[in-house]
C-alpha positions in Angstrom: -1.1 -41.7 -12.2 0.8 -38.7 -13.5 -1.3 -38.3 -16.6 -4.5 -38.2 -14.5 -2.9 -35.5 -12.3 -1.9 -33.5 -15.3 -5.5 -33.7 -16.5 -6.9 -32.6 -13.1 -4.5 -29.6 -13.2 -5.5 -28.5 -16.7 -9.2 -29.0 -15.9 -8.9 -26.5 -13.1 -6.6 -24.0 -14.9 -8.2 -23.2 -18.2 -10.1 -19.9 -18.3 -13.4 -19.4 -20.2 -13.1 -15.7 -21.3 -16.2 -15.4 -23.5 -19.4 -17.4 -24.0 -22.4 -16.0 -25.9 -24.4 -19.2 -25.3 -22.4 -21.3 -27.8 -20.8 -23.5 -25.0 -21.1 -26.2 -23.9 -21.5 -27.9 -27.2 -24.5 -30.2 -27.6 -25.5 -31.8 -30.9 -24.0 -29.2 -33.2 -21.8 -30.2 -36.1 -18.3 -28.9 -35.5 -15.2 -27.9 -37.5 -11.7 -28.1 -36.0 -9.5 -25.5 -37.6 -5.9 -24.8 -36.8 -2.7 -26.9 -36.8 -2.3 -26.4 -33.0 -5.2 -28.9 -32.7 -2.7 -31.5 -34.0 0.6 -30.0 -32.7 -0.3 -28.6 -29.3 1.6 -25.8 -27.6 1.7 -27.5 -24.2 4.8 -26.0 -22.6 7.2 -23.1 -22.7 10.4 -22.9 -24.7 13.8 -22.9 -23.3 15.6 -24.8 -20.5 12.3 -25.9 -18.9 11.3 -28.1 -21.9 10.5 -31.7 -21.1 9.6 -34.7 -23.3 6.4 -36.2 -21.8 5.9 -39.9 -22.2 2.2 -39.4 -23.2 1.2 -36.2 -25.0 -2.4 -35.8 -26.2 -3.7 -33.6 -29.0 -7.2 -32.5 -29.7 -7.4 -34.0 -33.2 -6.5 -37.6 -32.1 -8.5 -37.4 -29.0 -11.7 -36.5 -30.9 -11.1 -39.4 -33.3 -10.5 -41.8 -30.4 -13.8 -40.6 -28.7 -15.7 -41.2 -32.0 -16.7 -37.5 -32.3 -17.5 -36.5 -35.8 -15.8 -33.3 -37.1 -14.4 -31.6 -40.2 -10.8 -30.4 -40.2 -8.6 -27.8 -41.8 -5.0 -26.9 -41.0 -5.7 -23.1 -41.4 -2.1 -22.1 -41.2 1.5 -23.4 -41.1 3.1 -23.5 -37.7 6.4 -21.8 -38.6 5.3 -19.0 -41.0 2.5 -16.5 -41.9 1.6 -18.0 -45.3 -2.2 -17.4 -45.7 -2.8 -20.1 -48.4 -4.5 -22.5 -46.1 -7.2 -20.0 -45.0 -9.5 -20.8 -48.0 -9.8 -24.4 -47.0 -10.7 -23.3 -43.4 -13.4 -21.0 -44.8 -15.0 -23.9 -46.7 -15.0 -26.1 -43.5 -16.6 -23.2 -41.5 -19.4 -22.9 -44.1 -20.3 -26.6 -43.6 -20.6 -26.8 -39.8 -22.7 -25.3 -37.0 -19.7 -24.3 -34.8 -16.2 -23.7 -36.2 -13.6 -24.1 -33.4 -10.4 -22.3 -34.2 -7.1 -23.3 -32.4 -4.6 -20.4 -32.4 -2.0 -19.0 -30.2 1.7 -18.1 -29.6 3.9 -20.6 -31.2 7.3 -21.6 -29.7 9.1 -18.9 -31.8 7.0 -16.1 -30.3 7.8 -16.6 -26.6 10.8 -18.3 -25.1 13.5 -18.1 -22.5 16.5 -16.0 -23.6 14.6 -13.1 -25.3 11.6 -10.9 -24.8 8.5 -10.5 -26.9 8.4 -7.3 -28.8 4.7 -7.3 -29.4 1.4 -8.6 -27.9 0.2 -9.6 -31.3 -0.6 -13.2 -32.3 1.0 -14.5 -35.5 -0.6 -12.4 -38.3 -2.1 -15.4 -40.0 -3.8 -16.5 -36.8 -5.7 -13.2 -36.5 -6.5 -13.3 -40.2 -7.9 -16.8 -39.9 -10.3 -15.8 -37.2 -11.5 -12.7 -39.1 -12.1 -14.7 -42.3 -13.9 -17.6 -40.6 -16.0 -15.3 -38.6 -17.1 -13.5 -41.7 -18.8 -16.7 -43.0 -19.9 -18.2 -39.8 -20.5 -16.0 -36.7 -20.8 -18.9 -34.3 -17.0 -19.2 -33.8 -15.3 -20.6 -30.7 -11.6 -19.8 -30.3 -9.2 -22.0 -28.2 -6.2 -19.9 -27.3 -2.7 -21.3 -26.5 0.2 -19.2 -25.0 1.9 -18.3 -21.8 0.9 -14.6 -21.6 -1.5 -11.9 -22.7 -2.2 -11.2 -26.4 -4.1 -8.6 -28.3 -7.5 -9.9 -29.8 -8.7 -7.5 -32.5 -11.4 -10.1 -33.4 -12.9 -10.5 -29.9 -16.2 -8.9 -30.9 -16.6 -11.3 -33.8 -16.5 -14.6 -31.9 -19.1 -16.2 -29.6 -16.7 -18.2 -27.4 -13.2 -18.0 -26.2 -11.4 -20.6 -24.1 -7.9 -19.8 -22.9 -6.0 -23.0 -22.6 -2.7 -21.4 -21.7 0.2 -23.9 -21.8 -1.8 -26.8 -20.5 0.6 -29.7 -20.3 0.5 -33.3 -21.6 -3.2 -33.9 -20.9 -4.5 -30.4 -22.0 -6.2 -31.7 -25.1 -8.5 -33.9 -23.0 -9.4 -31.0 -20.8 -10.2 -28.8 -23.8 -12.6 -31.4 -25.2 -14.2 -32.0 -21.8 -14.8 -28.3 -21.3 -16.1 -27.7 -24.8 -18.6 -30.5 -24.4 -19.6 -29.6 -20.8 -18.2 -32.7 -19.1 -15.9 -30.3 -17.1 -17.1 -26.9 -15.9 -14.4 -24.3 -16.5 -13.2 -22.7 -13.3 -9.8 -21.1 -14.0 -9.3 -17.4 -13.4 -6.8 -15.0 -15.1 -3.6 -14.5 -13.1 -2.9 -11.3 -15.0 -4.7 -8.5 -16.8 -5.2 -8.7 -20.5 -4.7 -5.1 -21.9 -6.3 -3.9 -25.1 -2.9 -3.2 -26.6 0.8 -3.1 -25.8 0.9 0.7 -25.6 -1.5 0.5 -22.6 1.0 -1.4 -20.4 2.7 0.6 -17.7 6.3 -0.2 -18.8 5.7 0.5 -22.5 7.5 3.9 -22.6 10.5 2.6 -20.7 11.2 -1.0 -21.5 13.6 -2.4 -22.6 15.5 0.7 -21.9 19.1 0.9 -23.1 22.1 -1.4 -23.3 23.2 -0.4 -19.8 20.0 0.0 -17.7 16.2 -0.1 -17.7 14.2 2.1 -15.4 11.6 0.5 -13.3 9.5 3.7 -13.5 6.1 2.0 -12.8 7.2 1.1 -9.2 4.4 -0.7 -7.4 1.9 -0.2 -10.3 2.1 -3.6 -12.0 -0.8 -5.4 -13.6 -4.3 -4.5 -12.2 -2.7 -2.2 -9.7 -1.7 0.0 -12.6 -4.8 -0.3 -14.9 -7.2 0.5 -12.0 -5.2 3.5 -10.8 -4.7 4.9 -14.3 -8.4 4.2 -15.1 -7.4 2.2 -18.2 -10.0 0.1 -20.0 -8.7 -3.5 -20.4 -9.7 -6.5 -22.5 -10.1 -8.9 -19.5 -9.4 -7.9 -15.8 -7.2 -9.8 -13.3 -9.0 -12.7 -11.7 -11.6 -13.0 -14.4 -13.1 -16.3 -15.6 -16.5 -17.5 -16.6 -18.4 -20.7 -15.6 -21.3 -22.7 -17.1 -23.1 -22.2 -13.8 -23.8 -19.0 -11.8 -23.0 -18.0 -8.2 -24.4 -15.6 -5.7 -22.5 -13.9 -2.9 -24.1 -12.7 0.3 -23.8 -12.1 4.1 -20.4 -10.4 4.3 -19.2 -10.1 7.9 -16.0 -9.2 9.8 -15.3 -10.4 13.3 -14.2 -6.8 14.2 -14.1 -3.5 12.4 -11.2 -1.9 14.3 -7.6 -3.1 13.7 -5.9 -1.7 16.7 -2.9 -3.9 17.4 0.1 -5.2 15.3 -0.9 -8.8 16.0 -4.6 -8.3 15.2 -6.4 -10.5 12.7 -9.6 -9.7 10.9 -11.7 -12.7 9.9 -13.7 -12.0 6.7 -16.6 -14.4 6.2 -19.3 -14.5 3.5 -21.6 -17.1 1.9 -21.5 -18.3 -1.7 -24.2 -20.3 -3.4 -24.4 -22.2 -6.7 -27.5 -20.7 -8.3 -27.1 -22.4 -11.7 -27.8 -25.8 -13.1 -24.4 -27.5 -13.1 -21.7 -28.4 -10.5 -19.1 -25.8 -10.5 -16.1 -24.2 -8.8 -15.6 -20.5 -8.0 -12.5 -18.6 -7.0 -13.7 -16.1 -4.4 -11.4 -13.1 -4.1 -10.9 -10.7 -1.2 -9.4 -7.3 -2.0 -8.4 -4.5 0.4 -9.0 -0.9 -0.6 -7.4 2.0 1.3 -9.9 4.9 1.2 -7.7 7.9 2.0 -4.1 6.8 1.9 -1.3 9.4 2.5 1.2 7.0 0.8 0.8 6.4 -3.0 -1.0 3.0 -3.2 -3.0 0.9 -5.7 -6.8 1.4 -5.7 -7.0 -2.1 -4.1 -5.0 -5.2 -3.7 -5.8 -8.9 -3.6 -5.2 -10.2 -0.1 -6.8 -13.6 -0.1 -8.7 -16.1 -2.2 -10.3 -19.5 -2.0 -11.6 -21.9 -4.7 -14.9 -23.4 -3.6 -16.6 -26.4 -5.2 -20.4 -26.3 -5.1 -23.2 -28.7 -6.3 -26.4 -27.2 -7.8 -28.2 -25.3 -5.0 -25.4 -25.8 -2.5 -24.2 -22.9 -0.3 -21.0 -22.7 1.7 -19.4 -20.2 4.1 -16.0 -18.9 3.1 -13.5 -17.4 5.7 -10.4 -15.4 4.8 -8.0 -14.1 7.5 -6.4 -10.7 7.1 -3.4 -9.8 9.2 -1.3 -6.6 9.3 0.3 -7.4 5.9 -3.1 -6.9 4.3 -3.0 -3.2 5.3 0.7 -2.5 5.0 3.0 -0.6 2.7 6.8 -0.7 2.6 8.1 2.4 4.5 11.5 3.2 3.0 12.5 5.3 6.0 11.6 2.7 8.6 12.8 -0.1 6.2 9.9 -2.3 7.1 6.2 -3.0 6.2 3.8 -0.8 8.2 0.0 -0.9 8.4 -1.2 2.5 7.4 -3.6 4.4 9.7 -7.0 5.0 8.1 -10.2 3.5 6.7 -10.2 0.5 4.4 -12.9 -1.1 2.3 -13.0 -4.9 2.3 -14.2 -6.1 -1.2 -15.3 -9.6 -2.1 -15.6 -10.4 -5.8 -15.2 -12.8 -8.6 -12.5 -10.7 -10.3 -10.7 -7.4 -9.6 -13.5 -5.7 -11.6 -16.5 -7.7 -10.4 -17.0 -6.8 -6.7 -20.2 -8.2 -5.1 -19.8 -7.4 -1.4 -18.1 -4.6 0.6 -17.7 -3.5 4.1 -15.4 -1.0 5.9 -12.9 -1.4 8.8 -10.5 1.1 10.4 -6.8 0.7 11.2 -6.1 2.8 14.3 -2.4 2.2 14.8 0.6 4.1 13.4 -1.2 7.4 13.2 2.0 9.2 14.2 4.1 7.7 11.4 4.5 10.2 8.6 4.4 9.2 5.0 7.9 8.8 3.5 6.6 10.6 0.4 5.2 14.0 -0.4 2.3 14.2 -2.9 3.7 17.5 -4.3 7.1 15.9 -5.0 5.7 12.8 -6.7 2.5 13.9 -8.5 2.6 11.2 -11.2 2.6 8.4 -8.6 -0.5 9.7 -6.9 -2.4 10.5 -10.2 -1.5 8.0 -12.9 -3.9 9.4 -15.6 -1.1 11.5 -17.2 1.6 8.9 -17.0 4.8 8.7 -15.0 7.7 11.2 -15.4 11.4 10.6 -15.2 11.7 13.5 -12.8 9.3 11.9 -10.4 11.2 8.6 -10.7 14.5 10.3 -9.8 12.8 11.8 -6.8 11.4 8.4 -5.9 14.7 6.6 -6.0 16.5 9.6 -4.4 19.7 9.2 -6.3 21.2 9.9 -9.7 20.0 7.5 -12.4 22.3 5.0 -14.0 22.8 6.0 -17.7 20.5 4.1 -20.0 23.3 3.5 -22.5 27.0 3.0 -22.6 29.3 3.0 -25.5 31.0 -0.4 -26.0 34.7 0.4 -26.4 38.2 -0.8 -25.5 39.4 -1.9 -23.1 37.0 -4.8 -22.8 37.0 -7.0 -19.7 35.7 -10.2 -18.3 32.3 -8.6 -17.5 31.8 -7.1 -20.9 29.0 -8.9 -22.7 29.6 -11.0 -25.8 27.2 -8.6 -27.6 29.7 -5.8 -26.9 32.7 -7.8 -27.7 31.2 -8.8 -31.0 32.0 -5.4 -32.4 35.7 -6.4 -32.6 37.3 -8.7 -35.2 38.0 -11.5 -32.6 34.6 -11.0 -31.1 33.0 -11.5 -34.6 35.0 -14.8 -35.0 33.8 -16.0 -31.5 30.2 -15.1 -32.4 30.4 -17.1 -35.7 32.0 -20.0 -33.9 29.2 -20.0 -31.3 26.5 -19.7 -34.0 28.0 -22.8 -35.7 28.2 -24.8 -32.6 24.6 -23.9 -31.6 23.4 -24.9 -35.0 25.1 -28.3 -34.6 23.6 -28.8 -31.1 19.9 -28.4 -32.0 17.7 -28.6 -35.0 14.9 -26.7 -33.3 14.7 -23.1 -34.5 13.4 -21.6 -31.3 16.1 -23.4 -29.2 18.8 -22.1 -31.5 17.4 -18.5 -31.2 17.2 -18.8 -27.4 20.8 -20.1 -27.1 22.2 -17.5 -29.5 20.6 -14.7 -27.5 21.8 -16.2 -24.3 25.3 -16.3 -25.7 25.2 -12.6 -26.7 24.0 -11.5 -23.3 26.6 -13.6 -21.5 29.6 -11.9 -20.0 32.9 -12.7 -21.6 34.0 -14.8 -18.6 31.3 -17.2 -19.5 33.5 -18.5 -22.3 35.6 -20.5 -19.9 33.0 -21.0 -17.2 30.3 -22.3 -19.6 32.5 -23.4 -22.6 32.5 -27.1 -21.7 36.3 -27.1 -21.6 36.6 -25.7 -25.1 38.0 -22.4 -23.7 40.3 -22.5 -20.8 40.7 -19.4 -18.6 44.3 -19.0 -20.0 43.0 -19.1 -23.6 40.3 -16.6 -22.8 42.9 -14.3 -21.4 45.0 -14.5 -24.5 42.0 -13.8 -26.7 41.0 -10.8 -24.5 44.4 -9.2 -25.2 43.7 -9.6 -28.9 40.1 -8.2 -28.5 41.7 -5.1 -26.9 44.0 -4.7 -29.9 47.1 -6.2 -28.4 47.4 -8.9 -31.0 51.1 -9.6 -30.6 50.8 -9.9 -26.9 47.8 -12.3 -27.2 49.4 -14.3 -30.0 52.7 -14.6 -28.0 50.7 -15.9 -25.0 48.9 -18.5 -27.2 52.2 -19.7 -28.7 53.8 -19.9 -25.3 50.8 -21.9 -24.1 51.0 -24.3 -27.0 54.7 -24.9 -26.4 53.8 -26.0 -22.8 
């Protein structure tokens, strides 16, 4: 049954990020606050949207299960009006545990355009702050497809990240909150404290002609660890209602001396708590004295292990040459770097429980393709990257960030550039009208309009559903380039045919 499979996936994917003893719920009275409890954000926006046959929401599921609760909308889905917060405060005063459902709505993240902030809708943050001021026992259930800032994190006792949890996500949320399912998801990205902490912040989105990938290999935890940046939640992080112990780390050999070598990493993990649970065991490899600029450590293997209370299992992870390799731009291939490496076993990139050391003895004679003196900001990230170092790294002149949109326009000019002309403005207004007719959904219209503006001019006839032939597009292009009579003459000649 597809619905049961969707439930199994969401059970295993949600991430418990904070729990100060408030979860799982027992016999407390609860308040459900937030419109997302009734209208769930269960999928992303854009061309991937589907219409599930059966879509659950938390409000209806609680009613069906006979669970008593008080409810308040808390906010409107499509705006930041704060008038519903007072009702939510009154509900919070009357219950033991207010559970607030907040997150990124469809308009905030979609295909076709980028987010410009890591902030949640303003009214969502305000709602949490106000409710927490009258009842500190707050649990937040968070929806969304990517990291967000959480200025209220120290004021809540519980936080469950439901992500975009699919058609059965509501059932998983309820089962996790009440302890019928033990949360076992882990973060697949780092949650920074603020947007300005991200490695690409000074350089993205660049200009209208290029964006510089200045951060190179330093993406996610690879950057935050190397730059020694404090984060909100680290990569691989996630809590459980039970506890686990790691012990007995072993490797089958501590010398990697051949290209085809494999190192078997084994360790034991035990459920030391009072509830069945699953743990994602993670193996990281840390080069101790690399000559090439590299992250502090990198994830090279993981396994999700299910354990009954008191049960212990052995976990084995195989590391081959890829685990110790970097891409050598001179050799144009991946090469294991000579030197010592620490094998780290942990429950997140930050929480390392076991370590041991091995040595790679091959490739000692292969020099580093980089010189530390020439690329200082890639070896020491604490002061930030520099454009001069980036130019040295790519070893060529950089493409200009911006270009001035001017005539003559051509088939590869974007509609955003063409829109600066009279004919381009008319085409834009025409597209805007057709998009408005095609969808009543605000987010879909915004996504389609942005996609149209970023489309090359040739897309008019290749994606215009027969509305614009290649011949008509050529006529209009003459007019866009100021050759109105020539374009008009072509159109008249075309019509006579």
